[in-house]
N, C-alpha and C positions, 0 to 999 in steps of 0.2 A: 325361472321362468314364471310369469305372472297366471297366464292361462293357456291352453291350448285351443285355438280356433279351428273350425272345421266346416265343411260344406255338408249340408244334409240333400237328399235327393228322395223324391216320391215318384216312383216309376208309374204309379196309377194316373198321374196329373201329366206327365210329359207327352207332348203331341209330335215330337220329333221335328219341330219347325226349325232347329239350327239356329235361333236367334242368339243363345249363349255361345255358340261358336263363333258367329259373326262378331259379337259384342268383345269377344276375348281376342280376336284377331285384331279389330280395330284398337282397343285399350293398348295392346302390346306392338303395335305398328307391324304386324306379321304379313307377309304378301297372301294373296288369294289362293295360290297352290303353295304347297309345302307345310312345313309343322305347324301344328296347331296345339295349344295347350290344353283344350278341351275338346273331347270328341263325344260325337253321339252315334252310337251303335244301335242298329235296328235287329231286334230279335222276331223272328217269326215261327209260330207254333202251329204246324198244319192240323186242321181239323178235318171232320167228314162234310162240313158244309162251307164254313168262310174262314175257318182258322182264327187264329189271334196274333195281333203284331203288338209290340210293345217298343219302348226306345229306353236306352240307358245313356244317361250324360255323365261322363267320367273326366277328371282332371287330376291332377298330383294329389295323393292322399296324405301328404306331409306325414308320413309314418314316424310313430314314436321311436322305432328303431330304423329309420331310413339307412337302406343298406348303400345308396347313393352316397351318402354323407361318409360312410366308414371307408368306401375305396378310392375316393378323390385323394391322389397324390399330392396336390398343392393345396389341399384344405379350402379349396375354392367354394366348396358347397357347405353351408352353415345354417345353424338352427336360430332363427330370430329369437331371442330371448323374451320379447314384450308379447309375442302373439304365437309362438311355437312353429311358425311357417318356416320350412324347409328352402332356403332360397340359394342364390349363387352370385358369387362376385365374379363377373365375367372378365375382370381385369386379372384374376389370377389363374383362370382356366386356360389350360394348355391342350383343349380339344382331343384328349386322349379316348374318350368315350367310354372310360369304365363304368362310368354311373349309368349310362345307358345299357350296357350289358347286364347290371345286376339289378335294374329296376323292373319289376314284375308287371308293371302298369304302363310302361313305355312313356312315362312322363317327362325324362330329359328329351329335349328336341334341340337339333343341330341345323342351323340354316346352312346351306351349301358353303364351305370353306371358312364357316365361322365357329364360335365357340358355343359352349352348351348355354341354353336358357331353358327356363320352365315356368309352370305357374307358380306366383308367390303370394296368392290371395289378393291380387291387386293392392299391395300394402300401401301404395301412394294414395290410393282412395280411401282406404280403411282408416289410415292415419288422420284423416281429415273428417271421419264420422260417415263417409259412405259406404254403401255395399260394393263388393267386387262387381266388376261390370256385368258377368254372365249372370249373377244373380237380379241385378237390377232390371234387366230386360225380359226375363223370363215371363211369358204372358199368362202362363198357367200357374206360376208359383210353385212349380215341380222343383225348383232349388232353393235353398235356404243357406243361411251362413250365421255363424254365431259362435259361443263357446262350446267345446265339445260336451261340457257338462250339462249346459241348458239344452242342446239338441238332443242328448241321451234322455234327459228328463221328460222333454215333449213326447218323444217316441214312446217311452213307458207310459205315459199319461193317454196317448191315442191307442194304444194296444189294450190298455185296461179298459178304455170307454167302449172299444171294439166288442171285447169279451163281455162286458157288462150288457150292451144291447143285444148281442147274440143270446144270452141268457134270458133277458127280458122278453125277446120275441119267441121264445121257445116256453115262455110261461114258467120259468123257475124263478 
């Protein structure tokens, strides 16, 4: 495997607009109701005056030890060796739903009477140098995409800068 690609998400930037969900559904020809490969969840923290509302946008994590990949009896689920994406060959899927039972994130989706499908990082877009549809349309840039190593480095740098700025504002 050359690299492991991943999504990044900045909860402080997400407005809950659902553009990522709509773009995913459009890109994957999913119906307006039913399964979606990306979901946005609203989190409410009550407070004495107004409380706080946050949103979390989630899709498949393409786990390094993907349980869905391990339990598939027909090896329909596989890891793309170029990007590290966990993908599915729908021609091999028998619709047994074992993958859905073991995925802690609810990533495998089944259309009524059909076979399993799931987020694949919009591999057809990435292969031609484009971002996944959900990342491209995010108006607040809450979603990111890249190699897991690069995203981890960026997160570390942001955390270090935040600590530095806190110490500087405290006069230390």
